[in-house]
C-alpha positions as CSV (number, residue, x, y, z in Angstrom):
1,M,0.2,-0.2,0.5
2,K,1.0,3.5,-0.6
3,I,1.3,5.4,2.2
4,S,2.2,9.3,3.0
5,V,2.8,10.2,6.4
6,V,2.3,14.0,7.2
7,G,4.4,15.3,10.0
8,C,7.8,13.7,11.1
9,G,8.0,14.5,14.1
10,F,8.3,11.9,17.2
11,L,5.1,10.7,16.2
12,G,5.2,11.0,12.3
13,A,9.1,8.8,12.3
14,V,8.1,6.2,14.1
15,Y,5.0,5.7,11.6
16,A,6.8,6.3,8.7
17,A,9.9,3.9,9.4
18,G,7.4,1.7,10.7
19,M,4.9,1.3,8.3
20,A,7.9,1.0,5.9
21,S,9.2,-1.7,7.5
22,L,5.3,-3.5,7.2
23,G,6.4,-3.6,4.1
24,H,4.5,-0.2,2.7
25,D,5.6,1.9,0.5
26,V,6.0,5.2,2.1
27,V,6.6,8.8,2.1
28,G,7.3,11.1,5.1
29,I,6.2,14.9,4.9
30,D,7.4,17.8,6.8
31,V,8.3,21.1,6.5
32,D,11.7,21.3,8.4
33,Q,14.3,20.6,5.5
34,D,17.1,19.6,8.5
35,K,14.7,17.2,10.0
36,L,14.2,15.6,6.5
37,D,17.9,15.7,5.7
38,R,18.9,13.5,8.9
39,L,16.0,11.4,8.5
40,T,16.9,10.1,4.8
41,A,20.4,9.6,5.6
42,G,19.0,7.3,8.6
43,H,19.7,9.5,11.5
44,S,16.2,10.0,14.0
45,P,16.5,13.8,15.1
46,F,15.6,12.9,18.3
47,F,16.5,9.9,20.9
48,E,14.8,6.9,20.4
49,P,15.5,3.4,20.9
50,G,15.6,1.2,17.6
51,L,14.5,4.0,15.2
52,D,17.9,4.7,13.7
53,D,17.9,0.6,12.7
54,L,14.3,0.9,10.9
55,L,15.0,4.1,9.3
56,I,18.0,2.7,7.7
57,E,16.4,-1.1,7.6
58,A,13.7,1.0,5.4
59,Q,15.1,3.4,3.6
60,N,17.7,0.4,2.1
61,K,14.8,-1.8,0.5
62,G,13.9,1.3,-0.8
63,S,10.0,1.6,0.9
64,L,10.6,4.7,2.9
65,R,11.6,8.5,1.6
66,F,11.0,12.0,3.0
67,S,10.1,15.0,1.0
68,A,8.9,18.8,1.7
69,D,6.5,19.0,-1.3
70,F,3.0,18.4,-0.4
71,P,2.7,17.0,-4.2
72,D,4.5,14.2,-3.4
73,T,1.4,12.8,-1.0
74,A,-0.4,12.3,-4.4
75,S,0.5,8.9,-5.6
76,S,-0.7,7.6,-2.0
77,T,-3.8,6.3,-1.1
78,M,-3.4,6.5,2.8
79,H,-2.4,9.6,4.4
80,F,-1.6,9.5,8.0
81,I,-2.0,13.1,10.0
82,C,0.7,12.9,12.3
83,V,1.9,16.8,13.7
84,G,1.7,17.7,17.3
85,T,-1.3,19.3,19.0
86,P,1.0,21.1,22.1
87,Q,-0.8,23.3,24.7
88,L,-1.9,26.7,23.3
89,D,-0.2,29.7,25.1
90,G,-1.9,31.3,27.9
91,S,-4.8,28.3,27.6
92,L,-5.7,24.5,29.0
93,A,-6.7,23.8,25.5
94,A,-4.8,22.1,22.7
95,D,-3.2,24.0,19.6
96,V,-4.9,22.1,16.6
97,S,-3.6,24.9,13.9
98,Y,-1.1,21.9,12.7
99,V,-3.3,19.4,12.4
100,N,-5.7,22.3,10.5
101,A,-2.9,23.3,8.0
102,A,-2.0,19.8,7.4
103,V,-5.6,18.9,6.1
104,Q,-5.6,22.1,4.3
105,S,-2.6,21.2,2.9
106,L,-3.8,17.7,1.9
107,L,-6.8,18.2,0.2
108,P,-5.7,19.5,-3.0
109,H,-3.6,16.0,-3.5
110,L,-6.9,13.6,-2.5
111,K,-7.9,11.4,-4.8
112,P,-11.5,9.2,-4.5
113,G,-11.2,6.4,-2.7
114,D,-8.2,7.5,-0.8
115,V,-8.0,7.3,3.3
116,V,-7.0,10.0,5.8
117,V,-6.2,8.7,9.1
118,G,-5.9,11.3,12.2
119,K,-2.9,10.1,14.7
120,S,-2.6,13.3,16.4
121,T,-4.0,13.9,20.0
122,V,-7.0,16.2,19.3
123,P,-10.2,17.7,21.1
124,V,-13.6,16.5,20.5
125,G,-14.9,17.7,17.5
126,T,-11.9,18.2,15.2
127,A,-12.6,15.2,13.1
128,A,-16.5,15.9,12.8
129,R,-15.4,19.4,11.5
130,L,-12.4,18.0,9.4
131,A,-14.7,15.2,7.6
132,P,-17.2,16.8,5.4
133,M,-14.2,18.7,3.7
134,I,-12.4,15.0,3.0
135,V,-15.3,13.6,1.8
136,D,-16.2,16.2,-0.4
137,A,-12.8,15.4,-2.3
138,G,-14.2,12.4,-2.1
139,A,-12.0,10.6,0.1
140,D,-12.6,9.4,4.1
141,L,-11.6,10.3,7.4
142,I,-11.0,8.0,10.3
143,W,-9.5,9.0,13.8
144,N,-6.7,6.4,14.7
145,P,-5.3,7.9,18.1
146,E,-1.5,6.8,18.8
147,F,-0.6,5.3,21.8
148,L,3.1,5.6,21.4
149,R,5.6,5.6,24.7
150,E,8.7,7.4,24.4
151,G,11.3,4.9,24.7
152,H,9.6,1.6,23.6
153,A,8.1,3.9,20.4
154,V,9.3,0.6,18.2
155,K,7.5,-1.6,19.8
156,D,4.3,0.6,20.1
157,T,4.1,1.3,16.6
158,L,5.0,-2.3,15.2
159,N,3.2,-4.9,18.2
160,P,0.4,-2.3,19.6
161,D,-2.0,-3.7,22.2
162,R,-5.1,-1.5,20.5
163,L,-6.5,-0.1,17.3
164,I,-8.6,2.6,17.9
165,Y,-11.0,3.7,14.8
166,G,-13.4,6.4,15.2
167,V,-14.9,6.9,11.8
168,R,-18.3,8.8,11.2
169,D,-20.4,6.0,10.3
170,K,-20.0,2.1,10.4
171,E,-21.4,1.4,6.8
172,A,-20.7,4.5,5.4
173,S,-17.2,4.1,6.1
174,A,-16.7,0.3,5.6
175,A,-14.5,0.9,2.6
176,A,-12.0,2.7,4.5
177,I,-12.5,0.3,8.0
178,Q,-11.8,-2.3,5.2
179,D,-8.4,-0.4,3.7
180,L,-7.1,0.5,7.2
181,D,-7.4,-3.0,8.2
182,E,-5.4,-3.6,4.8
183,A,-2.4,-1.2,6.4
184,Y,-2.5,-2.7,9.8
185,A,-2.9,-6.4,8.8
186,T,0.4,-7.5,10.1
187,M,-1.1,-6.1,13.7
188,L,-4.6,-7.7,13.9
189,D,-3.4,-11.5,12.3
190,R,-1.4,-11.3,15.9
191,G,-5.0,-10.8,17.4
192,T,-4.3,-7.3,18.1
193,V,-8.3,-5.8,19.6
194,R,-9.3,-3.5,16.8
195,L,-12.5,-1.2,17.9
196,V,-14.7,0.8,15.7
197,M,-16.5,3.6,17.3
198,A,-17.7,7.3,16.5
199,Y,-15.5,10.2,16.3
200,P,-16.0,11.9,19.7
201,T,-15.6,8.9,21.5
202,A,-12.3,7.9,19.7
203,E,-10.8,11.5,20.3
204,L,-11.0,11.1,23.7
205,V,-9.3,7.6,24.1
206,K,-6.0,9.2,24.4
207,N,-6.6,11.7,26.6
208,S,-8.6,9.6,28.8
209,A,-6.0,6.6,28.6
210,N,-3.0,9.4,29.9
211,S,-5.4,11.1,32.2
212,F,-6.1,8.0,33.9
213,L,-2.0,7.3,34.2
214,A,-1.5,10.6,35.9
215,T,-4.3,9.5,38.4
216,K,-2.9,6.5,39.1
217,I,0.3,8.5,39.5
218,S,-1.1,12.0,41.5
219,F,-2.7,9.2,44.0
220,I,0.7,7.4,45.1
221,N,2.5,10.7,45.4
222,A,-0.8,12.0,47.5
223,M,-0.3,8.6,49.7
224,A,3.5,9.4,49.5
225,E,2.4,12.9,51.5
226,L,0.2,10.7,54.0
227,C,3.6,8.2,54.4
228,D,5.7,11.4,55.3
229,A,2.9,12.4,58.2
230,S,2.5,9.0,59.6
231,G,5.9,7.6,59.2
232,A,4.8,4.7,56.6
233,D,6.9,3.8,53.9
234,V,4.9,4.3,50.2
235,T,6.6,1.3,48.8
236,E,5.5,-0.6,50.6
237,L,2.3,0.7,50.6
238,A,2.1,0.5,47.2
239,D,3.4,-3.1,46.7
240,A,0.5,-3.8,48.9
241,I,-2.5,-2.1,47.0
242,G,-1.1,-2.9,43.6
243,I,-1.4,-6.8,44.0
244,D,-5.1,-5.9,43.9
245,D,-6.1,-7.1,40.2
246,R,-8.5,-4.4,40.0
247,I,-5.9,-1.7,41.0
248,G,-2.2,-3.0,39.6
249,R,1.0,-2.1,40.6
250,K,1.9,0.0,37.7
251,F,1.9,3.4,37.3
252,L,1.9,3.2,41.5
253,N,5.8,4.8,41.8
254,A,5.7,7.5,44.3
255,G,8.3,10.1,43.5
256,V,8.9,13.3,41.6
257,G,5.8,13.2,39.2
258,F,5.1,13.1,35.8
259,G,5.8,14.9,32.9
260,G,7.3,14.9,29.0
261,G,5.1,16.2,26.1
262,C,2.3,13.6,26.3
263,L,0.6,13.6,29.9
264,P,0.5,16.8,31.6
265,K,-1.2,18.0,28.5
266,D,-2.9,15.7,27.8
267,V,-4.4,16.3,31.6
268,R,-5.0,19.9,30.6
269,A,-6.3,19.3,27.5
270,L,-9.5,17.1,29.1
271,Q,-9.6,19.5,32.1
272,A,-10.4,22.1,29.0
273,Q,-12.9,20.4,27.0
274,A,-14.5,19.3,30.2
275,R,-14.6,22.9,31.3
276,D,-16.4,23.8,28.1
277,L,-19.0,21.1,28.8
278,G,-19.5,22.0,31.6
279,V,-18.8,18.9,33.6
280,D,-17.0,20.4,37.0
281,S,-16.4,17.2,38.7
282,A,-14.1,16.4,35.9
283,V,-12.5,19.7,35.6
284,S,-12.3,19.4,39.6
285,L,-10.6,16.2,39.1
286,L,-8.5,16.5,36.1
287,N,-7.4,20.0,38.2
288,D,-6.3,18.0,41.5
289,I,-4.2,15.6,39.4
290,D,-1.8,18.3,38.0
291,H,-1.5,20.3,41.2
292,I,-0.8,17.2,42.7
293,N,1.7,16.4,40.3
294,Q,3.1,20.0,40.0
295,S,3.8,20.4,44.2
296,Q,5.6,17.1,44.4
297,R,8.8,18.8,42.5
298,S,8.7,21.8,45.2
299,R,8.2,19.0,48.2
300,L,11.8,17.5,46.9
301,V,13.6,21.0,47.0
302,A,12.3,21.3,50.8
303,L,13.7,17.3,50.8
304,A,16.9,18.3,49.6
305,S,17.0,21.7,52.1
306,R,16.3,20.1,54.8
307,L,19.0,16.7,54.1
308,C,21.8,19.6,52.8
309,G,21.4,22.0,55.5
310,G,20.1,24.3,53.4
311,L,20.7,25.4,49.7
312,E,22.8,28.1,49.5
313,G,26.1,27.6,48.0
314,K,26.0,23.8,48.4
315,R,27.0,21.9,45.2
316,L,24.5,19.4,43.8
317,A,24.2,17.3,41.2
318,V,21.4,16.4,39.6
319,L,21.6,13.0,37.8
320,G,18.8,13.3,34.9
321,A,17.6,15.9,32.5
322,A,15.4,14.0,30.1
323,F,11.5,13.6,31.5
324,K,11.6,9.7,31.7
325,P,14.6,7.2,30.6
326,N,15.3,5.9,27.2
327,S,14.4,9.7,25.7
328,D,16.1,13.2,25.1
329,D,12.4,14.5,25.6
330,V,13.2,17.1,28.3
331,R,9.5,19.2,27.9
332,D,7.9,19.6,31.1
333,S,11.0,18.0,32.7
334,P,10.4,17.4,36.6
335,A,14.3,16.9,37.1
336,L,14.9,20.2,35.2
337,D,12.1,21.7,37.1
338,V,13.7,20.9,40.1
339,A,17.7,22.1,38.8
340,Q,15.9,24.9,38.3
341,Q,14.5,25.4,41.9
342,L,17.6,24.3,43.6
343,Q,19.3,27.0,41.9
344,D,17.0,29.6,42.2
345,A,17.3,29.2,46.0
346,G,21.2,29.3,45.6
347,A,22.4,26.3,45.4
348,V,25.3,25.4,42.4
349,V,23.3,23.1,40.1
350,I,25.4,20.4,37.7
351,V,22.7,18.6,35.6
352,C,24.0,14.8,34.1
353,D,22.5,12.6,31.9
354,P,23.4,10.4,29.2
355,H,21.2,11.9,26.0
356,A,19.3,15.1,26.9
357,T,21.6,17.6,27.9
358,T,21.6,19.1,24.6
359,N,17.7,20.0,24.7
360,A,18.0,20.6,27.9
361,S,20.6,23.1,27.8
362,L,18.0,24.8,24.9
363,R,15.5,25.0,27.6
364,F,17.1,25.8,30.5
365,P,20.5,27.7,29.5
366,D,21.2,29.0,32.8
367,L,21.5,25.8,34.5
368,S,25.4,24.3,33.9
369,Y,26.0,20.7,32.2
370,T,27.7,17.6,31.6
371,D,27.5,14.3,30.2
372,T,30.0,12.5,33.0
373,L,28.9,11.4,35.6
374,I,31.8,11.8,37.9
375,D,32.4,15.1,36.7
376,A,28.6,16.0,38.1
377,V,29.5,14.1,41.7
378,T,33.0,14.9,42.0
379,D,32.6,16.8,45.6
380,S,29.4,17.1,45.2
381,D,27.1,18.0,48.7
382,G,24.3,16.3,47.6
383,M,23.2,14.3,44.7
384,L,19.6,13.9,43.5
385,L,18.4,11.3,41.2
386,L,15.4,12.5,38.8
387,T,15.5,10.4,35.8
388,E,15.5,6.9,36.4
389,W,18.1,5.5,33.5
390,Q,19.3,2.3,34.2
391,E,23.1,3.3,34.9
392,Y,22.2,5.3,37.7
393,R,19.7,2.8,39.6
394,E,23.1,0.6,39.3
395,L,25.4,2.9,40.8
396,D,27.1,1.8,43.9
397,P,27.2,3.9,46.6
398,A,30.7,2.9,48.2
399,A,32.3,4.0,45.1
400,L,30.5,7.3,44.8
401,R,31.0,7.6,48.6
402,Q,35.1,8.6,47.6
403,L,34.0,11.1,45.5
404,V,31.8,13.4,46.9
405,H,32.4,16.0,49.3
406,I,29.0,15.5,51.4
407,P,27.5,12.3,51.3
408,V,24.1,12.7,50.8
409,M,21.8,11.1,48.0
410,I,17.5,12.2,47.4
411,D,15.9,9.3,45.3
412,G,13.6,11.3,43.4
413,R,12.3,8.5,41.4
414,N,12.2,5.5,44.3
415,V,14.3,3.3,42.9
416,L,17.1,2.9,44.8
417,D,18.0,1.0,47.8
418,P,18.0,2.9,51.0
419,T,19.8,-0.1,53.6
420,A,22.4,-0.1,51.2
421,W,23.1,3.5,50.8
422,R,23.0,3.7,53.8
423,T,25.2,1.3,55.2
424,A,27.8,2.7,52.7
425,G,27.6,5.7,55.0
426,W,24.9,7.9,53.2
427,T,22.2,10.1,54.2
428,F,19.4,8.8,52.4
429,G,16.0,10.6,51.2
430,A,12.9,9.7,49.5
431,L,9.2,11.2,49.5
432,G,7.4,9.1,51.2
433,R,9.6,6.4,52.4
434,P,11.4,6.6,56.3
């Protein structure tokens, strides 16, 4: 099948390479020529494990190319819209201007029988607004939200846990559904669940899923504060309640909170939709989730101040800049927010990350950075683990004890063994743990 992918950022680049690897003939469209040049050379413009290999494999087979020219979509019969929907400045709502522009640019090149597949995360009503102009061109629109996790995006593209089809009408869109089934034949043959539903439900799925995950994180972080007040251990609490299969252990990890380009934005976008629809209970719940998440950052700074005997003039090593491991994404990164708060309080902060320091320096240019762990921790008066890269989880507390000035470790992700660190002579602290 001939496919075009409009937008070659995180979602589009991974999707273009993934669909090409499944045997489709794919052209990726983007306005950023530098990005296109890097992708054409087989180099992802961002860090995502496995993507470079997928790009090189697909281009060596001749099944993937990139272009800045929308007329190059004309030979395709299926068109994936993969542009970003960032949070609007001064608003909680999502900015759909890139989606609108992508559809407008695509319209002159649509043919009867073509299928436009919306992958971007959009507010309810977007598909219903765009569908008439696409149908007028003889094509059809299916909204097919993405569920890619940064650091696992290649796997999630090739082996999704579900496929959601939002359609205007199941009967009227029968041909488009069949075409999308053909594009996803490899996944469907493996037994991937496929659900067909109306546009509004499909548009709500991604924001709702992410907001539910955010709810679990904010809930356990609220419990961490309760544990601090009562002397309980939040990690043991999470283990105990997570055994209940109605709850589950995943996403019950207390710490500095969630960040990135999806969860915070999607929680706020769903809150904006709920406010527009007058659903006050949802507005209140989602606002509390966001508030708890943001407050974790200042709570961690307060813990650092207490354990380090104040922050003024203290040399602190922040381990992690990306919002999560296996990514160089620093959007709404809790690690960088905490690092900035520490510096604002008078600390001398050195941020270390194996992949994200370049991106971090663009967003927080006043902080100091190093790619080398040794440079960050040597002669430090305290360390904060804020992104749980595997190499940080496996640190040897006895060996590090010889490098630092004052042995203070603050585990902002609750992934270290407090006993091992305290036995090695460290003052150890974490939110929700005695």
